[in-house]
C-alpha positions as CSV (number, residue, x, y, z in Angstrom):
1,M,0.0,0.0,0.0
2,V,2.8,2.4,0.8
3,G,4.3,1.5,-2.5
4,C,1.0,2.4,-4.3
5,I,0.9,5.7,-2.5
6,V,4.6,6.4,-3.4
7,E,4.0,5.4,-7.0
8,S,0.9,7.5,-7.2
9,L,2.7,10.5,-5.8
10,S,5.6,9.9,-8.1
11,R,3.3,9.9,-11.1
12,R,1.7,13.1,-9.9
13,V,5.1,14.7,-9.4
14,L,6.1,13.6,-12.8
15,V,3.0,15.0,-14.4
16,A,3.3,18.2,-12.5
17,S,7.0,18.6,-13.4
18,R,6.1,18.0,-17.1
19,V,3.4,20.7,-16.9
20,V,5.9,23.0,-15.3
21,V,8.5,22.3,-17.9
22,R,6.0,23.0,-20.7
23,K,4.9,26.2,-19.1
24,V,8.5,27.3,-18.6
25,S,9.3,26.4,-22.2
26,Q,6.3,28.4,-23.4
27,E,7.3,31.3,-21.3
28,E,10.8,31.2,-22.7
29,M,9.4,31.1,-26.2
30,N,7.2,34.1,-25.5
31,R,10.1,36.0,-24.0
32,E,12.3,35.1,-27.1
33,R,9.5,36.4,-29.4
34,Q,9.2,39.5,-27.3
35,V,13.0,40.1,-27.4
36,E,13.0,39.5,-31.2
37,E,10.0,41.9,-31.7
38,T,11.7,44.5,-29.5
39,L,14.9,44.3,-31.4
40,S,13.0,44.5,-34.7
41,L,11.1,47.5,-33.5
42,M,14.3,49.2,-32.3
43,S,16.0,48.5,-35.6
44,R,13.0,50.0,-37.5
45,F,12.9,53.0,-35.1
46,E,16.6,53.7,-35.8
47,A,16.1,53.4,-39.5
48,T,13.1,55.7,-39.4
49,K,15.0,58.1,-37.2
50,K,17.8,58.3,-39.8
51,E,15.3,58.8,-42.5
52,V,13.7,61.7,-40.7
53,E,17.1,63.3,-40.1
54,S,17.9,62.9,-43.9
55,L,14.5,64.4,-44.8
56,S,15.0,67.3,-42.4
57,K,18.4,68.0,-43.9
58,L,16.9,67.8,-47.4
59,G,14.2,70.2,-46.4
60,Y,16.8,72.6,-45.1
61,L,18.8,72.3,-48.3
62,Y,15.7,73.1,-50.4
63,K,15.1,76.2,-48.2
64,E,18.7,77.3,-48.8
65,E,18.4,76.7,-52.5
66,N,15.1,78.6,-52.6
67,I,16.8,81.6,-50.9
68,L,19.7,81.5,-53.3
69,L,17.4,81.3,-56.3
70,K,15.3,84.2,-55.0
71,D,18.5,86.2,-54.6
72,K,19.7,85.3,-58.1
73,N,16.2,86.2,-59.5
74,K,16.4,89.6,-57.8
75,K,19.8,90.3,-59.3
76,L,18.6,89.2,-62.7
77,E,15.6,91.5,-62.4
78,E,17.8,94.4,-61.4
79,A,20.1,93.7,-64.4
80,M,17.1,93.6,-66.7
81,T,15.9,96.9,-65.3
82,D,19.3,98.4,-65.8
83,S,19.4,97.0,-69.4
84,E,16.0,98.4,-70.2
85,S,17.1,101.8,-68.9
86,V,20.3,101.7,-71.0
87,L,18.2,100.6,-74.0
88,E,15.8,103.5,-73.5
89,N,18.7,105.9,-73.3
90,L,20.1,104.5,-76.5
91,R,16.7,104.9,-78.3
92,K,16.6,108.5,-77.1
93,M,20.2,109.1,-78.4
94,V,19.3,107.5,-81.8
95,E,16.2,109.7,-82.0
96,W,18.2,112.8,-81.1
97,D,20.9,111.9,-83.6
98,A,18.3,111.3,-86.3
99,N,16.8,114.7,-85.6
100,E,20.3,116.3,-85.5
101,I,21.1,114.7,-88.9
102,T,17.9,115.9,-90.4
103,S,18.6,119.4,-89.0
104,L,22.1,119.4,-90.4
105,K,20.8,118.2,-93.8
106,D,18.3,121.0,-93.9
107,R,21.0,123.5,-93.0
108,V,23.3,122.1,-95.7
109,K,20.5,122.5,-98.3
110,S,19.8,126.0,-97.1
111,L,23.5,126.9,-97.4
112,E,23.7,125.4,-100.9
113,A,20.8,127.3,-102.1
């Protein structure tokens, strides 16, 4: 009878230990999955962080380029305005010279007559 009790208790201990081993094994697998997922998330976070930094730098470069282009555009507009002014002055000079030539031709004709 004592042998039956010991055998029964041994079986129960064996079953209980198997259950504990399975539970521990499942918990280990869950922890491993959590660790892998955490590492994966950290890796994705770092990659995303670098991408955000790159995009921020790119945005800054575009702003700088925009400022430079606006400055260049302003200089070109000033040069165009100066060129238009020079052109207008040249037109006036040509017109004045044409009038002067006509006047001199008329004077020559009057002196020849």
